[in-house]
C-alpha positions in Angstrom: 0.4 11.8 1.7 -1.4 10.5 -1.2 -4.8 12.1 -2.3 -6.7 9.5 -4.3 -9.1 10.6 -7.0 -12.1 10.4 -4.7 -10.3 12.9 -2.3 -9.5 10.3 0.3 -6.1 10.8 1.9 -3.7 7.8 2.7 -0.3 8.4 4.2 2.4 6.2 2.9 5.7 6.1 4.9 8.9 4.1 5.6 8.9 2.6 9.1 12.8 3.1 9.2 12.0 7.0 9.3 10.7 8.8 12.4 7.0 9.0 12.9 5.7 12.2 11.2 4.5 14.9 13.5 0.7 15.5 13.9 -2.0 13.0 14.6 -1.1 9.3 14.5 -3.2 7.0 12.2 -6.4 5.4 13.4 -5.7 2.4 11.0 -2.4 1.0 9.5 -1.5 -1.5 7.0 2.0 -2.9 7.4 3.7 -4.6 4.5 6.6 -6.6 6.0 8.2 -10.0 5.8 7.8 -10.5 9.6 5.1 -9.3 12.1 5.3 -5.6 12.9 5.4 -4.3 16.6 2.3 -3.2 18.3 1.7 0.5 17.2 -1.1 1.6 19.4 -3.8 1.8 16.9 -5.8 -0.7 14.7 -3.6 -2.4 12.1 -3.4 -5.2 9.6 -0.2 -7.0 8.7 0.2 -8.2 5.1 3.1 -10.6 4.7 5.1 -9.1 2.0 9.0 -9.6 1.7 11.1 -6.7 0.5 11.3 -6.3 -3.3 8.5 -8.9 -3.8 4.8 -9.3 -3.8 2.3 -10.1 -1.1 2.5 -13.7 0.0 -1.4 -13.9 -0.2 -2.6 -11.5 -2.9 -6.3 -12.1 -2.0 -5.8 -11.1 1.6 -3.8 -8.2 0.6 -6.7 -6.9 -1.6 -9.2 -7.3 1.2 -6.9 -5.3 3.4 -6.5 -2.6 0.9 -10.3 -2.5 0.4 -10.7 -2.1 4.2 -8.1 0.7 4.1 -9.9 2.5 1.3 -13.2 2.3 3.1 -11.7 3.4 6.4 -9.9 6.5 4.6 -13.4 8.0 4.4 -13.4 8.6 8.0 -10.1 7.7 9.6 -6.4 8.7 9.3 -4.9 5.8 7.4 -1.3 4.8 6.7 0.3 2.2 4.6 3.9 1.4 5.4 6.9 -0.8 4.8 10.6 -0.4 5.8 11.5 2.1 3.1 8.2 3.5 2.0 8.6 3.1 -1.7 8.5 -0.4 -3.2 5.9 -2.3 -1.3 4.1 0.9 -0.1 4.1 2.4 -3.6 2.9 -0.9 -4.9 0.0 -0.9 -2.3 -0.8 2.7 -2.9 -1.0 2.1 -6.7 -3.4 -0.8 -6.0 -5.5 1.6 -3.8 -5.6 4.0 -6.7 -6.9 1.2 -8.9 -9.6 0.4 -6.3 -10.5 4.2 -6.3 -10.9 4.2 -10.1 -7.4 4.9 -11.6 -7.0 2.7 -14.6 -4.5 -0.1 -13.8 -2.2 0.9 -16.6 -2.0 4.4 -15.2 -1.7 3.6 -11.5 1.9 3.4 -11.2 2.5 6.7 -12.9 -0.3 8.3 -10.7 1.5 7.3 -7.5 4.9 8.3 -8.8 3.5 11.7 -9.6 1.5 12.2 -6.4 3.4 10.2 -3.8 7.1 9.5 -4.7 8.9 9.2 -8.0 10.6 6.2 -6.9 7.4 4.3 -6.0 6.9 0.7 -7.1 10.5 -0.5 -7.6 10.5 -3.8 -9.4 9.0 -5.0 -12.8 6.9 -7.6 -11.0 5.5 -4.9 -8.7 4.4 -2.9 -11.8 2.9 -6.1 -13.4 1.1 -6.9 -10.1 -0.5 -3.3 -10.2 -1.4 -3.7 -13.9 -3.2 -7.0 -13.2 -4.6 -6.0 -9.9 -8.2 -6.0 -11.0 -7.9 -9.8 -11.1 -5.4 -10.7 -8.3 -3.2 -13.6 -9.2 -1.1 -15.6 -6.8 2.5 -14.3 -6.4 5.5 -16.5 -7.2 6.1 -16.8 -3.4 2.5 -18.2 -2.8 3.0 -21.0 -5.6 
């Protein structure tokens, strides 16, 4: 669980792990190369291949803005297969949207979510440049 500076809580997880106990989310963001299964709650799929960047950065930003707004009142989760690279990158982007300076967002997520979050140099650069989302190499 990541507590953002505003106090909003967002659960990050790896989908290959069992569902945590407790209440299920009311809204989920799934960062996968192919469409996720139906989970039984409202969700958004962001096409995002493992170890890479979102195929459509503008869409990813709009989904993350929706997740941030929903975290005020709903249980929100962000997940990929392993729960570290893509999930950590998305959580770091959420932290930027919540007021963490882009240059500090990866360290924030590594300290408060998982020390292995945000796995690749291009994921770190994506977070650092997140204020002005640019197309990923895959989308070009």
